[in-house]
ROKOLVEX-707239 format. One record per residue (C-alpha): residue number from 1; residue in one letter; z, x, y. Coordinates in Angstrom, 3 decimals. Layout:
N
<pt><seq>NUM</seq><type>a</type><Z>Z</Z><X>X</X><Y>Y</Y></pt>
...
// end
This chain:
98
<pt><seq>1</seq><type>m</type><Z>-2.069</Z><X>2.879</X><Y>-16.711</Y></pt>
<pt><seq>2</seq><type>n</type><Z>-4.429</Z><X>4.456</X><Y>-13.972</Y></pt>
<pt><seq>3</seq><type>s</type><Z>-3.082</Z><X>6.318</X><Y>-11.133</Y></pt>
<pt><seq>4</seq><type>i</type><Z>-4.015</Z><X>3.421</X><Y>-8.940</Y></pt>
<pt><seq>5</seq><type>s</type><Z>-2.542</Z><X>0.055</X><Y>-9.997</Y></pt>
<pt><seq>6</seq><type>q</type><Z>-3.945</Z><X>-3.123</X><Y>-10.266</Y></pt>
<pt><seq>7</seq><type>a</type><Z>-1.662</Z><X>-4.036</X><Y>-7.312</Y></pt>
<pt><seq>8</seq><type>g</type><Z>-2.831</Z><X>-0.947</X><Y>-5.400</Y></pt>
<pt><seq>9</seq><type>m</type><Z>-6.345</Z><X>-1.890</X><Y>-5.884</Y></pt>
<pt><seq>10</seq><type>s</type><Z>-5.606</Z><X>-5.542</X><Y>-4.627</Y></pt>
<pt><seq>11</seq><type>g</type><Z>-4.569</Z><X>-3.684</X><Y>-1.448</Y></pt>
<pt><seq>12</seq><type>i</type><Z>-7.610</Z><X>-1.753</X><Y>-1.270</Y></pt>
<pt><seq>13</seq><type>v</type><Z>-9.918</Z><X>-4.780</X><Y>-1.341</Y></pt>
<pt><seq>14</seq><type>s</type><Z>-7.796</Z><X>-6.477</X><Y>1.088</Y></pt>
<pt><seq>15</seq><type>l</type><Z>-8.309</Z><X>-3.491</X><Y>3.265</Y></pt>
<pt><seq>16</seq><type>t</type><Z>-12.151</Z><X>-3.100</X><Y>3.077</Y></pt>
<pt><seq>17</seq><type>t</type><Z>-12.347</Z><X>-6.932</X><Y>3.414</Y></pt>
<pt><seq>18</seq><type>g</type><Z>-10.502</Z><X>-7.224</X><Y>6.492</Y></pt>
<pt><seq>19</seq><type>a</type><Z>-12.226</Z><X>-4.274</X><Y>7.468</Y></pt>
<pt><seq>20</seq><type>g</type><Z>-15.571</Z><X>-6.205</X><Y>8.777</Y></pt>
<pt><seq>21</seq><type>a</type><Z>-13.340</Z><X>-8.650</X><Y>10.203</Y></pt>
<pt><seq>22</seq><type>l</type><Z>-12.006</Z><X>-6.340</X><Y>12.288</Y></pt>
<pt><seq>23</seq><type>t</type><Z>-15.308</Z><X>-5.689</X><Y>14.020</Y></pt>
<pt><seq>24</seq><type>k</type><Z>-16.275</Z><X>-9.033</X><Y>14.646</Y></pt>
<pt><seq>25</seq><type>t</type><Z>-13.058</Z><X>-10.246</X><Y>16.387</Y></pt>
<pt><seq>26</seq><type>s</type><Z>-10.987</Z><X>-7.090</X><Y>16.898</Y></pt>
<pt><seq>27</seq><type>g</type><Z>-7.393</Z><X>-9.168</X><Y>17.842</Y></pt>
<pt><seq>28</seq><type>p</type><Z>-4.366</Z><X>-6.611</X><Y>18.186</Y></pt>
<pt><seq>29</seq><type>n</type><Z>-2.693</Z><X>-8.347</X><Y>15.679</Y></pt>
<pt><seq>30</seq><type>k</type><Z>-5.554</Z><X>-7.691</X><Y>13.043</Y></pt>
<pt><seq>31</seq><type>v</type><Z>-5.328</Z><X>-4.193</X><Y>13.836</Y></pt>
<pt><seq>32</seq><type>e</type><Z>-1.606</Z><X>-3.937</X><Y>13.572</Y></pt>
<pt><seq>33</seq><type>k</type><Z>-1.600</Z><X>-5.811</X><Y>10.140</Y></pt>
<pt><seq>34</seq><type>a</type><Z>-4.553</Z><X>-3.796</X><Y>9.037</Y></pt>
<pt><seq>35</seq><type>a</type><Z>-2.772</Z><X>-0.593</X><Y>10.083</Y></pt>
<pt><seq>36</seq><type>q</type><Z>0.210</Z><X>-1.557</X><Y>8.546</Y></pt>
<pt><seq>37</seq><type>q</type><Z>-1.466</Z><X>-2.410</X><Y>5.150</Y></pt>
<pt><seq>38</seq><type>f</type><Z>-3.130</Z><X>0.786</X><Y>5.023</Y></pt>
<pt><seq>39</seq><type>e</type><Z>0.250</Z><X>2.317</X><Y>5.599</Y></pt>
<pt><seq>40</seq><type>a</type><Z>1.841</Z><X>0.343</X><Y>2.869</Y></pt>
<pt><seq>41</seq><type>l</type><Z>-0.775</Z><X>1.457</X><Y>0.356</Y></pt>
<pt><seq>42</seq><type>l</type><Z>-0.154</Z><X>5.131</X><Y>1.542</Y></pt>
<pt><seq>43</seq><type>i</type><Z>3.613</Z><X>4.707</X><Y>0.561</Y></pt>
<pt><seq>44</seq><type>g</type><Z>2.871</Z><X>2.713</X><Y>-2.703</Y></pt>
<pt><seq>45</seq><type>q</type><Z>0.854</Z><X>5.669</X><Y>-3.912</Y></pt>
<pt><seq>46</seq><type>i</type><Z>3.390</Z><X>8.379</X><Y>-2.679</Y></pt>
<pt><seq>47</seq><type>l</type><Z>5.957</Z><X>5.994</X><Y>-4.697</Y></pt>
<pt><seq>48</seq><type>h</type><Z>3.889</Z><X>5.849</X><Y>-7.716</Y></pt>
<pt><seq>49</seq><type>s</type><Z>3.446</Z><X>9.548</X><Y>-7.982</Y></pt>
<pt><seq>50</seq><type>t</type><Z>6.962</Z><X>10.695</X><Y>-8.165</Y></pt>
<pt><seq>51</seq><type>h</type><Z>7.370</Z><X>8.837</X><Y>-11.402</Y></pt>
<pt><seq>52</seq><type>e</type><Z>3.627</Z><X>9.327</X><Y>-13.047</Y></pt>
<pt><seq>53</seq><type>s</type><Z>4.458</Z><X>11.781</X><Y>-15.544</Y></pt>
<pt><seq>54</seq><type>d</type><Z>7.333</Z><X>9.464</X><Y>-16.963</Y></pt>
<pt><seq>55</seq><type>s</type><Z>7.004</Z><X>8.094</X><Y>-20.565</Y></pt>
<pt><seq>56</seq><type>g</type><Z>8.330</Z><X>4.604</X><Y>-19.793</Y></pt>
<pt><seq>57</seq><type>w</type><Z>11.561</Z><X>2.866</X><Y>-20.310</Y></pt>
<pt><seq>58</seq><type>l</type><Z>14.136</Z><X>4.945</X><Y>-21.848</Y></pt>
<pt><seq>59</seq><type>g</type><Z>11.124</Z><X>7.491</X><Y>-23.377</Y></pt>
<pt><seq>60</seq><type>a</type><Z>9.175</Z><X>4.467</X><Y>-24.842</Y></pt>
<pt><seq>61</seq><type>d</type><Z>5.745</Z><X>3.620</X><Y>-23.648</Y></pt>
<pt><seq>62</seq><type>d</type><Z>6.563</Z><X>-0.013</X><Y>-22.479</Y></pt>
<pt><seq>63</seq><type>s</type><Z>3.816</Z><X>-1.421</X><Y>-20.272</Y></pt>
<pt><seq>64</seq><type>s</type><Z>5.941</Z><X>-4.271</X><Y>-19.290</Y></pt>
<pt><seq>65</seq><type>a</type><Z>8.503</Z><X>-2.197</X><Y>-17.705</Y></pt>
<pt><seq>66</seq><type>s</type><Z>5.730</Z><X>-0.319</X><Y>-15.868</Y></pt>
<pt><seq>67</seq><type>s</type><Z>3.934</Z><X>-3.259</X><Y>-14.804</Y></pt>
<pt><seq>68</seq><type>a</type><Z>7.251</Z><X>-4.458</X><Y>-13.344</Y></pt>
<pt><seq>69</seq><type>t</type><Z>7.850</Z><X>-0.914</X><Y>-11.578</Y></pt>
<pt><seq>70</seq><type>d</type><Z>4.393</Z><X>-0.932</X><Y>-10.375</Y></pt>
<pt><seq>71</seq><type>f</type><Z>5.211</Z><X>-4.574</X><Y>-8.733</Y></pt>
<pt><seq>72</seq><type>a</type><Z>8.189</Z><X>-3.323</X><Y>-7.395</Y></pt>
<pt><seq>73</seq><type>e</type><Z>6.839</Z><X>-0.488</X><Y>-5.816</Y></pt>
<pt><seq>74</seq><type>e</type><Z>4.322</Z><X>-2.524</X><Y>-4.009</Y></pt>
<pt><seq>75</seq><type>q</type><Z>6.919</Z><X>-4.577</X><Y>-2.320</Y></pt>
<pt><seq>76</seq><type>l</type><Z>9.166</Z><X>-1.753</X><Y>-1.608</Y></pt>
<pt><seq>77</seq><type>a</type><Z>6.175</Z><X>0.236</X><Y>0.430</Y></pt>
<pt><seq>78</seq><type>n</type><Z>5.257</Z><X>-3.030</X><Y>2.049</Y></pt>
<pt><seq>79</seq><type>t</type><Z>8.872</Z><X>-3.572</X><Y>3.092</Y></pt>
<pt><seq>80</seq><type>i</type><Z>9.094</Z><X>-0.175</X><Y>4.437</Y></pt>
<pt><seq>81</seq><type>a</type><Z>5.592</Z><X>-0.446</X><Y>5.987</Y></pt>
<pt><seq>82</seq><type>q</type><Z>6.643</Z><X>-3.665</X><Y>7.902</Y></pt>
<pt><seq>83</seq><type>n</type><Z>10.149</Z><X>-2.058</X><Y>9.129</Y></pt>
<pt><seq>84</seq><type>g</type><Z>8.456</Z><X>0.583</X><Y>10.602</Y></pt>
<pt><seq>85</seq><type>g</type><Z>7.409</Z><X>2.979</X><Y>7.813</Y></pt>
<pt><seq>86</seq><type>l</type><Z>6.785</Z><X>6.426</X><Y>8.312</Y></pt>
<pt><seq>87</seq><type>g</type><Z>5.052</Z><X>6.055</X><Y>11.934</Y></pt>
<pt><seq>88</seq><type>l</type><Z>1.545</Z><X>6.036</X><Y>10.450</Y></pt>
<pt><seq>89</seq><type>s</type><Z>0.631</Z><X>2.379</X><Y>11.606</Y></pt>
<pt><seq>90</seq><type>k</type><Z>1.740</Z><X>3.204</X><Y>15.046</Y></pt>
<pt><seq>91</seq><type>m</type><Z>-0.690</Z><X>6.229</X><Y>15.173</Y></pt>
<pt><seq>92</seq><type>i</type><Z>-3.544</Z><X>4.466</X><Y>13.554</Y></pt>
<pt><seq>93</seq><type>i</type><Z>-3.233</Z><X>1.811</X><Y>16.340</Y></pt>
<pt><seq>94</seq><type>q</type><Z>-2.935</Z><X>4.328</X><Y>19.217</Y></pt>
<pt><seq>95</seq><type>g</type><Z>-6.197</Z><X>5.883</X><Y>18.004</Y></pt>
<pt><seq>96</seq><type>l</type><Z>-8.096</Z><X>2.566</X><Y>17.735</Y></pt>
<pt><seq>97</seq><type>r</type><Z>-7.298</Z><X>1.045</X><Y>21.158</Y></pt>
<pt><seq>98</seq><type>p</type><Z>-9.292</Z><X>2.153</X><Y>24.032</Y></pt>
// end
């Protein structure tokens, strides 16, 4: 599987789609949500890179285990970002506010 999973790509697509909407109606909730999604994407990439060289479940190349792991990483990254994360979303929000 690529270094960016399909789940990660869906996050990128939703972020880029949401970026155009931010310029039209930039409410504080949209900015916060976009910053949180961006932080979740970065956390997901960090989690994915920790086991990128692993050869699969118990040493076998098992794509179903890889898919499950990718899904679990995405969910964990979203949960971490929703609960404060690494503080990146707060910094992004502060940088975007006038």
